[in-house]
N, C-alpha and C positions, 0 to 999 in steps of 0.2 A: 683371527682365528675366532671360525664359529663354538659355542660352548655348546655340548649335547648333551650334557651332564643329567639337565633337567627334563631331557626331551625322553618321550614311550620309545623305546628300541624296536622295529618294527622289521621283519623280515619279508621278502615275498619272492615268487620267483619269476625269471624272466622270460616264462612265456606269453602270448600275445592274450591267452584267455584272464590274465591277473589284472590286464590293464584297466579296467572299470572300476574294476575296485578299490584300485589303488590311485586312483587320478586326482582324490581332492588332498594327495599324500605327497603328489609328484608336482600339480599344479594347483592346487585348489588352496584353501583357507586354511588345512590339517596340515601343510607342508612346515611349518611353524611350530607344531606338536608334536611332531617323529623325525628319529635320524633312522632313516630307509636303507635296508641293506638289500642286495639282489642275489641269487645263487639258484641252483637246481632244487625241485623238491627235497629230494633226498636230503642234500646238504641242511636246507632250512628245517628240518626236523631238528637235525642233530645239532644244529647252533640253538633253538631253541632247551635241548637236552641239554648242553651245555649253561646254558644261562646266558649265551653272549648275545639273546635278545629276548624278550620279553615276550611277544608274540611272531607268529609266522602262520604263513599261508602255509599249513602242515597237510601233507597225503593222509585221506581217513584212518589210514592202515596203521602210520604212526603214530597215531593220535590214539587208537584202542591199545597196541603196542605197549607203547610209552606212560598212558595213561593222563595224556593231557588233559586238559580244561579247554571246554570248546566255550566263543564267544559267539552269542543268540545271535541267527537270523542269516549270516551268509555265509559264502561257500563258491565253489565251483561245482555244477551240475549237468546233467543233459538229462532230457526224454527223448531216448531215440537217438539216433545219429548224431554223433559228439564231432567227426571228421577229424580229431586230431589223436587219436586213438586206433590206430589201425594194424591188425594182423594180416602179416603177408607169408604166403607157403608155395616153395616150391614142388611140394608133393602131394597125394591126394591127404584132405584133412585127417583120416584116419588113421593113416601111416606115418603121420609125423612124430617121430621120437628124439628131435632137441630142438629145443627155441632159443634164440640170440635174441636178449631185450635190452633197451637203451637201459642206461643207469638211472634216469632221472627220477624214478619214481616207483616204489612198493606197490603202493595200488595197483597203478594199471597193470603190472606182473599178475597179482593175486588175480585178476579181474579176469588177465587172457588163461591162466591156469583152470579159471573155474569154467570159462567157457569150452576151453578144450577137452575139458574132463565130462561136464553135463552135457554135451551139445554132441562127442565126438567121442566118447570115451577113452582118449588118451591123455597119460600124464608124461608131458615131455620131459628131458634133463635139461634144466637153465643154467644157460650162463651168459654174465651181461655183455654189452659189448658199445664200441661208438657206434652214434645212427647214423650209420651208411649203407642203404639196402643191400647195395650189393654185396659187400664185403662181410655181412652179415649172412648171408642165404650162400655164401661162398665155403661156410663150414659149418651150418645147424641149415634142416629141412624147413622151418618157420622163422620169421622175426617180427618182432613186437617195435614198431616205433611209435613215439608220442610227439607231443606237444607241435613246436613252431615246425621240428623234420617233418612231420608227419604232411603238416598242413601245405608244405611244399613239396609233396609228392601230389601225383595224381593219380591214383588206383584204376580208373578207367583205359587209363593208356598204356598200363604195363601190364608185360606180356604174365600174369602170372595173378591165382587167385589170391583173394583179398576180404578181410571180413572188418566191419566199422564196429568195434566195441561196446559202441552206444547203443546200437541196432540190436547187435546180439544179449544185449541184458535187458532190454526192452520185452524184444521176443521172449526170453525165459521165464521172466519174473512179473512182468506185467508193470514195473514199478522204475521211476527215476535212478540215476546212479548219482551219488555223490560222490567226486575225487577228491576234495579238499575243502579242510576250512579254517579258519582262524582262531590257533590255539594256541596256552602258553601253560608252563608249566602249575600246579595249583596253588591257589591261590592270586592270580592275577589280579588287578583291579579291574573286574567285569565291567561293572559302569561305568567307568571312566575310558578304557577299552573301547568297549561298546559305542559309544557316543562318535568317537571317531570314526572307527571302521564302517559304521552309518552313515557319516556326514560325508566323507569321501568316496563311499558308492554314489550315494545320491548324487554327490557332483558330478562321477563321471556318466554316470545312468544318462545325467540331463546333455552330456556331450558326447554322447556316442559317434556321431558322425564326426565330429573333431576327431578324434581319437581313431577312426578308420582313416581318416586324410592322413592325420602323420604317424601311422605307423606301418601302414601295408607295404610300402615301398621298400624298408628299412629290413621287413622281415622274409623280403624274399615272394608274397604272393601277388594277386590281383586286388583291387581294393574290394571288386564285387565281392571277393570270396571272404576277406575280413570282414567285409560289412554283415554276411552271411552266417559267418561263423558266431558274431559277437550278438546276433541277435536271433536269430532261430536254433543256433546248435547248442548253445552255454544258455543255463541259466543261473542266475547269482542269488537268490532270493531262496533259501530252507524253508520249508512247512512240513506238514507231518507226513506226507507221502515220500518227501525227499528220505526222511528220518525213517521210514519205513523201511524204501529202499536200503539204506546205510546198515539196517539192523539186519535184512538179507542177506546183505553181502559181506557181513561180518561173520553171521555163523555159516554161509558156505567157507568161506576160508578159513576157520575155526581159527579165528581172533580172539582175543580176549575183547569182550564188551566194554566200553567207555559210557560214561553218562551221557548217551545219547539226547537225552529231553534239551540240553542245556543249547542245542542248535537250534532249537526252535523259538 
């Protein structure tokens, strides 16, 4: 039986956008250094809070709310269309009164809330739902679908209005949007953790073609979309502009501010 007692306990999410960040932990040299577990983003944040894992790929809303310490340099971000955070409505946008949201990430829910308030002047009642678009819209005016479930939808072929929230955020602020970052409870061994996360990403970054080839079919999307998503829609390296975008998000979402400088 494998001994995981000396390995770093790392939690990540099941979505395609996390794969380049963890590829070294799955297929490369870093797999000998970590015990890796998978969940949805909201669960990953809860596992960090309960110290079930030492670091996780945590939604930034939860990093701020729970005062986690961030690991520098890497995360999941976009500048413009993200393709995997989609808002749909069966009524005119200004008439939305109810919104069904995927349970996966509080950050995406807060982003939807901001866009609806700032652009359309509405603040709908929000309820959680399984990410099935038809069922969500059967009891709500609008629906938020995220992650791989959103990638499996083709907004251009659906008979309802949709918004890409990455595009909407860029139009609103002119800034990147950061969805998640590596984070843990205060006093995590940042130097050790950062070496592992950075090396894992560099391993994945050099093997994006392999990642696309191995992942796209199991996720129910085309190879072309998987490649475009990981190379054009998602950014993994966080710099000063990403921190500015994150600060703006936290202010608009009225969330407690964490030590954002640690992201870069």
